[in-house]
C-alpha positions, 0 to 999 in steps of 0.5 A, spaced: 557 490 677 550 489 680 549 485 686 544 481 682 549 477 679 553 476 685 553 471 691 556 475 696 560 471 701 561 476 706 565 483 707 572 484 707 575 481 714 580 487 715 582 491 710 587 496 715 591 490 717 592 487 710 594 494 707 599 495 713 602 488 711 603 490 704 610 493 703 611 498 697 617 498 694 621 502 688 624 497 683 627 496 676 625 489 672 632 486 671 635 488 664 631 495 664 632 502 666 625 504 668 623 505 675 617 502 677 613 502 684 609 496 687 609 490 691 612 483 691 607 478 689 611 473 694 610 478 700 602 479 699 598 475 703 594 470 700 588 471 703 588 478 699 586 474 693 590 480 689 596 475 687 595 470 681 599 465 677 605 461 680 612 461 681 616 466 676 609 468 673 606 471 679 603 477 678 598 482 682 591 484 680 592 492 683 585 493 680 582 489 687 587 493 692 582 499 692 577 495 695 582 493 701 584 501 701 576 503 702 575 498 708 582 501 711 579 508 710 573 506 713 576 503 719 581 509 720 575 514 720 571 510 725 578 511 730 578 518 728 571 520 730 572 516 736 578 520 738 575 526 736 569 524 741 573 523 747 577 529 746 570 533 746 568 530 752 575 531 756 575 538 754 568 539 757 
């Protein structure tokens, strides 16, 4: 949505760190046979703002997860570019 309707509070603190702290799992809901993939709400860092609800009604808002992934990709891209630049310097 437009920046005109938002009060920006800052950037994502460290998307790569957050993504690295997530623990994807394969699971079945109790009493059901369908296999699912996802995260355990109690294990998701609270500062991510991905979890809502409380107690046994906790859930994850997966629509917000790509924002952290974008930040993580950007951080990794910078690291790769730095490594490539160092490799070029070392090969001269």
